[in-house]
C-alpha positions as CSV (number, residue, x, y, z in Angstrom):
1,M,-48.3,71.4,-29.5
2,G,-46.1,72.0,-32.3
3,F,-45.2,75.7,-34.4
4,N,-47.8,76.8,-37.3
5,I,-45.1,76.0,-39.7
6,H,-45.8,78.8,-42.5
7,Y,-43.8,77.7,-46.3
8,Q,-43.4,79.9,-49.0
9,P,-44.8,79.4,-51.9
10,L,-42.2,79.2,-55.0
11,Y,-42.0,82.6,-57.0
12,S,-44.2,82.8,-60.0
13,F,-44.2,84.6,-63.3
14,P,-47.0,86.1,-64.8
15,K,-49.1,84.9,-67.0
16,I,-48.4,86.0,-70.5
17,K,-50.2,84.9,-73.3
18,L,-48.5,82.4,-75.4
19,S,-49.4,83.9,-78.6
20,F,-47.7,87.3,-77.4
21,M,-44.7,85.8,-76.5
22,K,-44.4,83.9,-79.9
23,Q,-44.6,87.5,-81.6
24,F,-42.5,89.1,-79.0
25,F,-39.1,86.4,-79.3
26,T,-39.5,86.7,-83.0
27,S,-39.7,90.3,-83.4
28,H,-37.1,91.1,-80.3
29,R,-35.3,87.5,-79.4
30,A,-32.3,89.7,-77.4
31,I,-35.0,91.5,-75.6
32,G,-36.8,88.6,-74.8
33,L,-33.6,86.6,-73.8
34,F,-32.6,89.4,-71.3
35,I,-35.8,89.7,-69.6
36,L,-36.1,85.8,-69.1
37,Q,-32.6,85.7,-67.7
38,L,-33.3,88.9,-65.3
39,L,-36.8,87.5,-64.3
40,F,-35.3,84.4,-63.6
41,F,-32.0,85.9,-61.7
42,S,-34.2,88.2,-59.8
43,T,-36.3,85.3,-58.9
44,L,-32.9,83.8,-57.1
45,L,-31.8,86.6,-55.4
46,Y,-35.8,87.1,-54.0
47,S,-35.7,83.6,-52.4
48,Q,-32.3,83.0,-51.2
49,S,-31.2,83.4,-47.9
50,K,-28.6,85.5,-47.0
51,V,-26.2,86.8,-44.4
52,E,-25.9,90.5,-42.9
53,T,-23.4,92.4,-41.2
54,H,-24.9,94.9,-38.2
55,T,-24.1,96.7,-35.2
56,F,-26.5,97.3,-32.3
57,Y,-25.2,99.6,-29.1
58,S,-24.5,97.7,-26.2
59,D,-25.0,99.5,-22.8
60,A,-23.6,96.9,-20.4
61,L,-20.3,97.3,-22.8
62,G,-20.8,101.0,-23.3
63,L,-20.1,100.5,-27.1
64,S,-21.2,99.4,-30.3
65,K,-20.3,95.6,-31.5
66,S,-21.2,93.8,-34.5
67,Y,-22.9,90.6,-35.5
68,R,-23.5,88.2,-38.3
69,I,-27.0,87.3,-38.6
70,Y,-28.6,84.6,-40.8
71,L,-32.4,85.5,-42.8
72,P,-33.7,82.2,-44.1
73,D,-34.9,82.6,-47.8
74,G,-38.2,83.9,-47.7
75,Y,-37.5,86.3,-45.0
76,N,-39.1,89.0,-46.7
77,A,-41.5,87.8,-48.6
78,D,-43.9,87.4,-46.0
79,T,-43.4,89.6,-42.9
80,S,-46.4,88.0,-41.1
81,V,-44.0,84.8,-40.1
82,S,-41.8,84.8,-37.3
83,Y,-38.7,82.7,-36.5
84,P,-37.2,80.7,-34.1
85,V,-33.8,81.8,-33.5
86,V,-30.3,80.2,-32.3
87,Y,-26.8,82.0,-31.3
88,F,-23.8,80.7,-32.4
89,L,-21.1,81.6,-30.8
90,R,-17.3,81.4,-31.0
91,L,-15.3,85.0,-30.3
92,H,-15.8,87.1,-33.5
93,E,-18.9,87.7,-35.1
94,N,-17.3,86.3,-38.2
95,E,-16.4,82.7,-37.5
96,W,-19.2,80.6,-38.0
97,F,-19.4,82.5,-41.9
98,N,-16.1,82.9,-42.9
99,P,-15.4,79.9,-45.2
100,V,-11.6,81.2,-45.0
101,W,-11.6,79.0,-42.3
102,R,-12.9,76.0,-43.4
103,S,-11.2,73.4,-45.9
104,N,-14.2,73.4,-48.3
105,G,-14.6,76.9,-48.0
106,K,-18.4,76.5,-46.8
107,T,-20.0,77.9,-43.8
108,L,-23.0,77.8,-41.6
109,K,-24.9,79.6,-43.9
110,N,-24.4,76.5,-46.9
111,V,-25.4,74.0,-43.8
112,A,-28.7,75.7,-42.8
113,D,-29.8,76.5,-46.4
114,D,-29.1,72.2,-47.0
115,L,-31.3,71.8,-44.4
116,M,-33.9,74.1,-45.2
117,N,-34.1,73.4,-48.6
118,N,-34.3,69.8,-48.0
119,G,-37.1,70.2,-45.6
120,T,-35.1,68.4,-42.6
121,I,-35.8,71.7,-40.5
122,G,-38.0,74.3,-40.5
123,K,-37.1,77.9,-41.4
124,M,-34.7,79.8,-38.2
125,I,-32.4,82.7,-37.9
126,L,-29.3,82.3,-37.1
127,V,-27.0,84.8,-35.0
128,G,-23.3,84.8,-34.9
129,P,-22.3,87.9,-32.3
130,S,-19.1,89.0,-31.2
131,T,-18.0,87.3,-27.3
132,G,-14.5,89.3,-27.1
133,G,-12.5,91.6,-29.0
134,N,-12.8,92.6,-32.8
135,N,-10.0,91.4,-33.6
136,S,-11.3,88.8,-36.7
137,D,-8.2,86.7,-36.0
138,P,-9.3,84.2,-33.1
139,N,-6.0,83.2,-32.1
140,Q,-5.1,87.1,-31.5
141,T,-8.5,88.3,-29.8
142,D,-9.2,88.8,-26.0
143,F,-11.4,86.8,-24.6
144,G,-14.5,88.0,-23.5
145,I,-17.6,85.6,-23.0
146,V,-18.0,86.7,-18.9
147,N,-18.3,89.9,-17.3
148,M,-14.5,90.9,-16.9
149,L,-12.7,91.3,-13.7
150,R,-10.3,93.8,-15.5
151,P,-10.9,94.9,-19.1
152,D,-7.8,97.7,-18.1
153,L,-5.9,94.3,-19.1
154,A,-7.1,93.7,-22.6
155,N,-4.9,94.6,-25.7
156,D,-7.7,94.7,-28.4
157,Q,-10.5,97.3,-29.5
158,G,-13.9,96.3,-28.8
159,I,-13.9,95.8,-25.2
160,G,-15.6,98.8,-23.7
161,T,-16.2,97.7,-19.4
162,G,-15.9,94.2,-20.5
163,A,-19.1,92.8,-19.4
164,F,-19.9,90.4,-22.3
165,E,-22.1,88.2,-20.4
166,D,-24.9,91.3,-19.9
167,C,-24.3,92.2,-23.3
168,I,-25.8,89.1,-24.6
169,I,-28.0,88.3,-22.1
170,Y,-29.6,92.1,-21.6
171,D,-28.6,94.2,-24.7
172,L,-27.9,91.7,-27.7
173,I,-31.1,89.1,-27.7
174,P,-33.6,92.4,-26.8
175,H,-32.1,93.8,-30.1
176,I,-32.4,91.2,-31.9
177,D,-35.7,89.9,-30.9
178,S,-37.2,93.9,-31.4
179,T,-34.9,94.2,-34.8
180,F,-36.3,91.2,-36.7
181,R,-39.1,88.8,-37.1
182,T,-37.8,86.6,-34.1
183,I,-40.3,85.0,-31.9
184,P,-39.4,86.1,-28.5
185,E,-39.8,83.2,-26.2
186,W,-37.7,81.5,-24.8
187,C,-39.1,78.2,-26.2
188,A,-38.1,79.4,-29.4
189,R,-34.4,80.4,-28.8
190,G,-31.3,78.4,-28.6
191,V,-27.4,78.8,-28.5
192,D,-25.0,76.7,-29.4
193,G,-21.2,77.0,-30.2
194,F,-17.6,75.6,-30.9
195,S,-14.5,75.4,-28.7
196,L,-15.2,78.6,-26.3
197,G,-18.2,79.1,-27.9
198,G,-19.3,75.8,-26.4
199,Y,-17.9,76.8,-22.5
200,A,-20.0,80.0,-23.4
201,S,-23.4,77.8,-24.6
202,T,-23.4,75.8,-22.0
203,L,-22.7,78.6,-19.4
204,Y,-24.9,81.1,-20.4
205,A,-27.6,78.5,-20.9
206,I,-27.1,77.0,-17.0
207,K,-26.7,80.2,-15.5
208,H,-29.5,81.8,-17.2
209,P,-32.1,79.3,-17.4
210,G,-35.6,80.1,-18.9
211,I,-33.5,82.2,-21.7
212,F,-32.7,79.6,-23.9
213,S,-34.7,76.5,-24.5
214,S,-31.8,74.4,-26.4
215,A,-28.6,74.6,-25.9
216,G,-25.8,72.7,-28.1
217,S,-21.8,72.9,-28.3
218,Y,-19.1,71.3,-30.2
219,D,-16.0,70.1,-28.5
220,G,-16.3,72.9,-25.9
221,T,-13.7,74.3,-24.0
222,I,-15.5,73.8,-20.7
223,M,-13.7,74.3,-17.2
224,W,-13.1,71.3,-15.2
225,Y,-15.1,70.9,-12.0
226,N,-13.3,73.2,-9.6
227,L,-10.5,73.4,-12.1
228,D,-9.0,70.4,-11.5
229,Y,-8.1,68.3,-14.2
230,P,-8.9,64.5,-12.2
231,V,-6.0,62.8,-14.3
232,T,-3.5,64.5,-12.1
233,P,-2.7,65.4,-8.6
234,G,-3.2,68.4,-7.0
235,P,-5.5,71.1,-7.6
236,L,-6.5,74.0,-10.5
237,D,-4.4,72.3,-13.0
238,D,-7.2,72.7,-15.3
239,Y,-4.6,72.5,-18.5
240,N,-6.7,74.6,-21.1
241,W,-7.4,77.6,-18.5
242,F,-4.3,77.1,-16.2
243,Y,-2.2,77.2,-20.6
244,Q,0.7,79.3,-20.4
245,P,0.5,80.8,-23.9
246,W,-3.3,81.7,-23.4
247,T,-2.9,83.6,-19.8
248,N,-2.8,87.2,-21.9
249,F,-6.0,86.5,-23.4
250,I,-7.6,85.2,-20.2
251,A,-6.0,88.1,-18.0
252,P,-8.8,90.0,-18.9
253,M,-11.5,87.8,-17.8
254,F,-10.4,86.6,-14.6
255,D,-8.0,88.8,-13.5
256,L,-3.8,88.4,-13.0
257,P,-3.0,86.1,-10.8
258,F,-6.2,84.2,-11.7
259,D,-9.1,84.5,-9.7
260,T,-10.1,81.3,-8.8
261,L,-13.1,81.8,-6.8
262,Y,-14.6,83.9,-10.0
263,M,-13.3,81.2,-12.1
264,K,-15.7,79.0,-10.5
265,A,-18.6,81.2,-10.5
266,N,-18.1,81.3,-14.4
267,S,-17.5,77.5,-15.0
268,A,-21.1,75.4,-16.0
269,M,-20.3,72.5,-14.1
270,N,-19.5,74.2,-11.1
271,V,-22.9,76.3,-11.4
272,L,-24.7,73.1,-12.2
273,A,-23.7,71.6,-9.0
274,E,-24.3,74.3,-6.8
275,A,-27.5,74.9,-8.1
276,D,-30.8,75.1,-5.7
277,S,-33.9,72.7,-6.3
278,V,-36.4,75.3,-7.6
279,T,-33.0,76.4,-10.3
280,L,-32.3,72.8,-11.5
281,D,-36.0,72.1,-12.0
282,S,-35.8,75.7,-14.8
283,I,-32.0,73.9,-16.1
284,R,-33.6,70.3,-16.4
285,A,-36.3,72.5,-18.6
286,I,-33.6,72.8,-21.6
287,A,-32.7,70.3,-24.0
288,F,-28.3,69.9,-24.6
289,H,-26.9,68.6,-27.8
290,I,-23.1,68.1,-27.2
291,H,-20.8,66.7,-29.5
292,A,-16.9,66.4,-28.6
293,G,-14.0,64.8,-30.8
294,V,-12.2,61.9,-30.5
295,V,-8.1,62.5,-29.7
296,D,-7.3,63.7,-26.1
297,A,-4.4,65.5,-27.4
298,T,-6.1,67.8,-30.0
299,T,-9.7,67.5,-28.9
300,N,-11.6,68.4,-25.2
301,R,-13.3,65.2,-25.0
302,E,-12.6,64.6,-21.4
303,V,-13.6,67.7,-20.2
304,N,-17.0,67.0,-22.2
305,E,-17.1,63.5,-20.6
306,Q,-17.3,64.7,-17.1
307,F,-20.1,67.4,-18.3
308,I,-22.0,64.8,-19.7
309,D,-21.9,62.8,-16.6
310,F,-22.4,65.7,-14.3
311,L,-25.6,66.4,-16.4
312,A,-26.9,63.2,-15.9
313,S,-26.1,63.1,-12.1
314,K,-29.1,66.1,-12.4
315,G,-31.3,63.7,-14.5
316,I,-30.5,66.0,-17.6
317,G,-29.4,63.8,-20.5
318,N,-27.6,64.8,-24.0
319,T,-29.8,64.4,-26.8
320,F,-26.8,63.1,-28.9
321,S,-26.8,59.1,-28.2
322,N,-23.1,59.6,-28.7
323,L,-20.7,62.6,-27.1
324,I,-18.2,61.8,-29.8
325,L,-18.9,63.7,-33.2
326,N,-17.2,61.2,-35.6
327,P,-14.4,58.6,-35.5
328,S,-11.8,61.0,-37.1
329,A,-13.8,64.3,-35.5
330,V,-11.3,66.7,-34.7
331,H,-11.0,71.0,-33.1
332,S,-11.7,72.4,-36.4
333,Y,-14.4,74.3,-38.3
334,D,-15.1,71.4,-41.0
335,W,-16.5,69.5,-37.5
336,A,-18.1,72.4,-36.2
337,D,-19.8,72.7,-39.3
338,M,-20.6,68.9,-39.2
339,H,-22.1,69.5,-35.2
340,A,-24.2,72.1,-36.7
341,K,-25.9,69.8,-39.5
342,Q,-27.0,67.3,-36.6
343,S,-27.7,70.3,-33.9
344,L,-29.7,72.3,-35.8
345,V,-31.7,69.4,-36.1
346,K,-32.3,69.1,-32.2
347,H,-33.0,72.3,-32.2
348,W,-35.4,72.4,-34.7
349,E,-36.9,69.3,-32.9
350,T,-36.4,71.3,-29.2
351,F,-38.7,74.2,-30.6
352,S,-41.3,72.3,-32.2
353,S,-42.6,70.4,-29.1
354,F,-43.1,73.6,-27.4
355,S,-46.2,76.0,-28.0
356,C,-44.7,79.7,-28.1
357,E,-48.2,81.8,-28.4
358,A,-47.9,84.4,-25.7
359,D,-50.2,82.9,-22.3
360,T,-51.3,79.6,-23.2
361,T,-49.8,76.3,-21.8
362,V,-46.5,75.3,-23.1
363,T,-46.0,71.1,-23.2
364,A,-42.7,69.4,-23.0
365,V,-42.6,65.4,-24.0
366,R,-39.4,64.7,-22.1
367,N,-39.9,60.8,-23.5
368,P,-41.6,61.2,-26.6
369,G,-43.1,57.4,-25.8
370,Q,-44.4,58.4,-22.2
371,V,-46.6,61.1,-23.6
372,A,-49.3,61.8,-20.6
373,Q,-52.5,62.6,-22.5
374,G,-54.7,64.9,-20.8
375,F,-51.5,66.9,-18.7
376,E,-53.0,71.0,-18.7
377,L,-52.2,73.6,-16.9
378,Y,-55.0,76.1,-16.6
379,E,-55.1,80.1,-17.0
380,N,-54.2,81.4,-13.4
381,F,-56.8,83.3,-12.0
382,P,-56.5,86.7,-11.2
383,N,-53.9,87.5,-14.1
384,P,-53.1,90.1,-12.8
385,A,-53.0,89.8,-9.3
386,Q,-51.9,91.8,-7.0
387,T,-51.9,89.5,-3.5
388,S,-53.0,85.7,-4.7
389,T,-53.6,83.5,-8.0
390,T,-55.4,80.1,-7.9
391,I,-53.4,77.8,-10.2
392,E,-55.6,74.9,-11.9
393,F,-54.1,72.1,-13.4
394,R,-55.5,68.6,-14.7
395,L,-53.7,65.0,-14.4
396,P,-54.9,62.0,-16.2
397,A,-53.7,59.7,-14.0
398,P,-52.7,59.6,-10.3
399,G,-49.2,61.0,-9.3
400,N,-46.1,63.7,-8.3
401,V,-45.9,67.0,-9.6
402,T,-43.5,69.7,-8.8
403,L,-44.9,73.8,-8.9
404,C,-42.0,76.0,-9.6
405,V,-42.6,79.6,-9.7
406,L,-39.8,81.3,-12.3
407,D,-38.9,84.9,-12.5
408,A,-38.5,86.8,-15.7
409,L,-34.9,85.5,-16.2
410,G,-36.3,81.6,-15.3
411,K,-34.6,82.1,-12.0
412,G,-36.4,80.6,-9.7
413,V,-38.8,82.3,-6.8
414,Q,-40.2,79.5,-4.9
415,S,-40.9,75.7,-5.5
416,V,-43.4,73.1,-3.8
417,S,-43.4,69.4,-4.4
418,L,-47.1,67.9,-4.4
419,N,-46.9,63.7,-4.1
420,A,-49.5,61.3,-4.9
421,L,-52.3,63.4,-6.4
422,P,-55.3,61.8,-7.5
423,A,-56.1,61.8,-11.3
424,G,-58.2,64.6,-12.0
425,V,-58.4,68.6,-11.4
426,H,-56.4,70.5,-8.9
427,Q,-56.4,73.8,-7.1
428,I,-53.4,75.5,-5.8
429,Q,-54.0,78.7,-3.8
430,L,-50.2,81.3,-4.8
431,D,-49.5,84.1,-2.3
432,V,-47.5,86.7,-4.2
433,S,-48.5,89.4,-1.9
434,G,-44.6,89.2,-1.2
435,Y,-43.5,89.6,-4.9
436,E,-42.4,92.3,-6.9
437,N,-44.0,94.0,-9.8
438,G,-43.0,92.0,-13.3
439,V,-43.4,88.9,-15.1
440,Y,-43.6,85.1,-13.9
441,Y,-44.0,81.9,-15.2
442,L,-45.6,79.4,-13.7
443,Q,-43.9,75.6,-14.3
444,L,-45.9,72.7,-13.5
445,E,-43.8,69.6,-13.9
446,S,-44.7,65.9,-13.7
447,K,-42.9,63.0,-14.8
448,S,-42.9,62.7,-18.7
449,Q,-44.0,66.6,-18.7
450,I,-44.1,70.4,-18.2
451,G,-46.6,72.8,-18.3
452,R,-46.3,76.9,-18.2
453,R,-47.9,79.9,-17.8
454,K,-46.8,83.5,-17.4
455,L,-48.3,85.5,-14.4
456,L,-48.3,89.0,-13.7
457,V,-48.0,90.8,-10.5
458,L,-49.5,94.3,-10.7
459,K,-50.2,95.7,-7.1
């Protein structure tokens, strides 16, 4: 099932009798031309997309932070329509929307406008948050992204407690969902990034499964597994994260000297390698759209190749058949925009493969050529549950399934594999007597599909 996509009709001028128009223009030609021009330009202003700057207060950081937000054409026209949202990360909130950093003067706004105007994708909201200090020069601001160990070592403003990961996940996302007309469900929420933003987007997606259904990255500055560059001898020789000119910017994140255990705990590949089976099941529900540049000396191609291999080893594919964005691609904003031109299509395809209506089955087809007709996870009962609930599902053919229980943040709570089941309707009794009160998700996975339902435990 997909979204009910709403397209806004073009603004239409009020109907005016031609005889009146002729008389009016004959006697008031200048005024008439002015009114037509006013109507024309007001129509353009009415229908155009826009990028706005807003602030929100982060409890995690203990201060206010700014963000840029792209609102699609027609956002203010029909207030009954809600939209998927993608968070685009770098460091400063303006980097995806600043033409100064591009050779062609265009930004992510132009990319999104073109894709939406020609019907390649539906309308989305895009958010550019700050994941670091307030300095608008990306070469001069402190790196944030994770929950900093030593925020006192930061030189820039806008650091606060340094808990940037908590700021994004627990403060910004709820703020955006409550302030703007987003679809406030994980299946309509994506994350993407360039360079350090790619490090952040992949890390957030893997550390917080159940928050994003779609994750992209262009030439992400991802950490090597165990911080070890395999081409050279010796451990802890990740050439990006131990790059001497970056030391002062990285120290607030990981202390000085660097706390390498904490660095590994914030490495997407290390988190992926150490994830338990339940968490891996949740991560496998995320669609990854990873691109890199091509030249070893000026891009992060090699480490992204290792990342793709790690994903593959866990049964997770890259939606792009070629990791290399383009034979000429380098580490620049122009190529990041080119990635966005392709990744926004992938984000939209991911969102469109889900149904985000509350308390209904969410079906994700992993292989479009192998759609299992009749696969369904029914409403569990009772719901809310106090001590136990009955889970019922239908299989269209014999096979194996895995049932996972996830908490509100998508982290695994419980998992059971059911093998060699016959076709037909099956029931499972789930004991929730040991669960805390709150919202949980039941996730049923077959070879080709995933079903989800919401479970409320209330004692």
